[in-house]
N, C-alpha and C positions, 0 to 999 in steps of 0.2 A: 365263395371267400376268395379275397384276393391274395396273390403272392405277393405283396408288397408287404415290407415290414414298417412297423412304426418310427418314429424319430427314436423314441426311448429304447427300443432294440436293437437300435442299428449302431455298430461301434462308429467311433468318429475316427476317420482316417485323415490324417493331412494330405496322404497323397492322391484323395478322390478329387475330380475335377469340380470347380464350382459352378453355381448354375450359370453365370456369365459365361462360362468356358463352354458349358453344355449347349447353352443358346447359340452361342457363335458356330458351334458344331453344328447344330440344326440348320442355321441359317446358310451355312456351306453347302450342306446336304439339298437345301431347295436351290441355292445359286448353281451348283456342279450338276444340277440332273438335267435328265434330257429334254430337252425342249420340244415343243408340240409345234408343226409346220403350220406357218400363218396364225399362231395364236400366242398369247402371252401366258400361256398354261404350260405347265409341265409334268412330266411323270417321274415321280418319284418311288422309292422302294417303301411300300407301307411300312414294312416290319422294322426297318433302320429310322423312320420317322417317329414312330409310335414307341421304338425302345429310345430315342433319345428324349423324348417328350416325359417318357416314363423315368428314365433317369433325372430331368429336370424337376418333375414334380416329387421324387422320392428324395431328393437332395434338398429342396427349397425348404422345407421346413426345419432340417437341421442349420440351413444358415440363417433362417429367420430366427429362430431360436436363439442361437449364437448372438445375432446382432440384437436381440431382444436382452438377453442377458448383460450384453455391452451397455446397452440403453440402461438397463437398471441399474447396473452397478455404477454408470456415472451420474446418473439422476439420484442415487444413494450419495455416493460422493459429493454431489452439490448440495445435496439436503443437508448433509453433515457438515459440510463446509459453511452453508448458511446458518445453520444452527450454532457453529463454535462462532462466527461472524458475529451473530447477534448475542453469544454469552460476551464475548470480548467487548462489546460495545456497550451492553449493559455493565461489566464491569467497571470499563472506563469511566461511565457516567456515575458509577456509585462512587467510584474512587475521587472525581473531581467533585461531587456534591460534597463528600467528607470533607476534602481539602478546601473546598469553599467555607463549609462550616466552620471547619477547626481555624482557618482564616478568620472569618467573622466574629468567633471566639476570641481570638487573641487580638484582633484589632478592638473589639469590646475591652477586653480585659486591660490592654495597653492604654485605651482612653479612661477607664476608671481608674487605673493606677496613677496616669498622668494629674486626673483630678484629684484622687487622694494626696500626692505628691505637692501640688498645689496649694492645696487648703493647710496641709501640715507646715510647708514653708510660711504661708500668710499665717498661721497661727503663731508659728514659732517668732517671726518678725514681730509681731503684735507683743508675745509675751515679752522679749527681748527689750523692746520699746518701753513696754510698761516698768520691766525691773530696772531699766535705765534712768526712767524718770522717778521711781521710789530711790533708788541709789542716790540721785542728785539732789532728791529733796532732802535725805538723810545727812548728805555731805553739808547741803547749806546750812539746816540745822545745827551740824557739828562745828561748821566755820563760825555761825553766827556765837555759839557756846564758847568757842575759842577767842572769839575777838572780844567777846565780854569780858572771859576770863582774863584776858591778857591786858583789856583796860582797867580792870580791877587790880590786878596785879601791878601795873604801870601805878596807880593810884596810891596803893597799899606802899609800895616802895618809896613814892616820893612824899608820903607822911612820914613813914618811918626816917627817911633820909633827913626831912626837915625838924623832924623830934629829937633825933639822936645827933643832928649836925655831923651826917658821916660825909666824908671828903668825896668829891666826885669822882678821883682817881680809884678809890676802893671801890665804888661802886661799878667801876667800867670794869675792873678787874672780874668782880661777882658776877657781871652779867656776861663775860664771855664764856662761849661755849668749851665745856670741858671733855675730853675725849676719854 
C-alpha cells in the first residue's frame, strides 16, 4: 500500500508549490548536483530527487483536475453562451418574420382599401353623373312645360285683350311683378 494520498483526500492548500515550481526545484537539484569528473553525469541525492518527483506526482492531479474544472466551466459557459445566442437569433428571426408578415398584411390591406376606395369613388362619380342627367332631363321637361304654359298664357291674354279691348297700360300694370 502506498503512503500517497489521492487528490480527493488531499486538502487544497493555496500555499503549496505548483507543479511548475516543484519541477524547477527538481531541475535546480540536478543543476547543483556534484559533477562527475570527466563526464556529463552528476551525483544527486536519491532521496531528495525522489521526494521532489513524488511531490510533483502527488500535486499534479490536483492541478490537472483544477485545470479541468476551469476548462469544464469555461466550456459550459461557452455552451451556455452559444445556446443563448441561438435563442436570441431564433427569437430575432421569428420577430423579423412576424414583422414581415404583418407588413405584408398591412400592405395587402392598404392595397385592398385603395381598390375599394377607387371603386367607391368611381361608383359615386357614375351615380352623380346619372343623377345630374336625370335632374337635367326633368328640368328640361319642366322648362318645356313652362315655355308652353307661358306661350299659352300670352296667347290667352292677347285673345282676352282683343275680345275685351283692354288698354295696353292696364295690361302692363297687370303683368308687372308683385312684391
